N, C-alpha and C positions, 0 to 999 in steps of 0.2 A: 438528769436529776436537777432540781432547782431548789434553792433555799427560800426562806420567807421573804427575801427581798426580790424574788423573781430572777435571781442570777442562776444560770445553768452551769453546773460543774461537770466536768467529764474530760474527754480526750481534748488535747489542745488547750487553747486559752479559754478561760471562763468568759461567758458573754451574758449581758443582760437581755431582756426581752426585745430590745431594739437592735440587738446584734453587736453592741459596743463591748469592747474588752472591759471586763470588770472582775476583779478578784473575788471569788466566792468563799475563800477561806474564812473561817470565823476569826474574830479579833478579840484581844484582851482589852482591859479597861483603858490602856494607853494606845490602843489602835494597832498593836503589833499583831501580825498574822499568826494564827495557831494552825496546827495540822488539821487537814480535813477531818471532819467527824468529831473534833474536840468541841467541848462546850465553851462558847464565847459569850461576850457581852453583845447585846442587841446593837446593831449599827444604827447610826443616825441617818434618817432618810435624807436623800439629797434633792436639791432643787425646790425646796419649800420656800414660798414667798410669805414672809411674816412682816407684820408692822415692826418698826424699829424697836418699840418698847417690848414687844414679844421676843425679838431677837436677844435683847439684853437680858431679859428675865430667864429665858431658856438657857442662854450661855452661862449665866451666873449659877443656875441650878447644876449644870454639868460641871462647872469648875469646882463648886462646893462638894460635889460627889467624887472629886479626884479624877475627872474625865476631861482633861484639857484637849485631847485629840478630838473628842466629840464636840466640844465647844468651838473648836476651830472650824468644824464643818458647818456649824450654825452661822458663824461669822462669814464664812465663805459664801453661803447662800445669800446673805445680805449684800456682800460685795458684788456678787454677780447679778443680783436682781434689783438692787437699789438704784437711786438716781446717780448719775455720773458724778455730781459734786460731792457725794459721800463715799464713793468707792475707795478712796485712799484711807479714810477712817476705818472702814470695815476690813480692808486688807491689812492695815496695821494691827488691828485687834486680833485678826487671825494669826498674824506673825507672833504676837505675844503668846497666844494659846499654844502654838506649835513650839515656841521656845520653851515654854514650861513642859510640854510633852517630851521634848528632847532631853531636858534637864532631868526629868523623872525617869527616863530610860537610861540615863548614864552617859549620854552624848554631851559632854561638858562644852566642847568647842562649838558645836552646832547650836546648843541651847543658848549659850551666852551671846553668840552672834545674832540669832533670831530675836532674842529679848531686846538687844540694843537696836536692831533694825526696826522692830515694831515700836519701840519707844520713840525713836526718831520720826517714824511715819505718823504716829498719832499726834505728836507735838507739832510736826510740820503742818499737818492738816488743820489743827486748832489755830495755829498762828496765821495761816493763810485765810481761814474763814472767819476768824474772830469768835469761834464757838468753843469755849473751854469746857462746857458742860453739856455736850450733846446727849439728849435723851436721859439727862440726869447723871451721866458718867463723869467721873473726875479724871479728865485726861492727864493733867499734870501729876496727880497722884499715881496713876497707872504707869507713867513714864518713870517716876522715881522708884516704884516697886520693881519694875522690870530691870532697871540698871542695878539696883541693890541685889536682886536675885542673880544677875549675871556675875557680879563680883563674888558672891557666895559660891556659885557653881564653879567658877574658875579657881578660886582660892582653895576650896575644899576638895575639888575634883571627886565629888561623891554624888551619888544618886540622891535627889531631893524627893520629898513626899509631896506629890501633886496636890493632895487635899490640904495639907498644912500650909503650903505656899500659894494656895488659890488667891488671886487678887479679888478685891472688893470693887466691883465696877462702879458702884454708887457712893462709895465713901472712903473713909480712912482705911489705909492698908494695915495689915497685921504687923 
């Protein structure tokens, strides 16, 4: 049996059409696996090569929809397919999205750690390259947002609303 993404489920490990191990379980909006047969959220296709502006727009739409896990997958595609000199930027953005994912799932320690790691990564990339507004993104504002959210997550030790806390990639944070 295979799902819409071509992943075969059955005995043993789930495998994609190339035979690589790939979990076929449906996922919720925060990327958590659901039981087989449950109704989940459509998964983000992997390995898509997008123009940087398309990456930013698609990730922003997913963040606005409260799907930071899916946004992380979009950033991960850019990190893996983009030019070497931009990989640290996209990896840092993926870490920010995963940090928000963990915070929304209630993993306060992991969420805060990844938010701070991502903030440091994007700031470091901007300082190294002299590009504080790559593709219109406000790197400094994203770093401030991430650190503020990390403080809230640790202080309140509560699940955050991913949609309410979604960062604005192109402008002033909430």
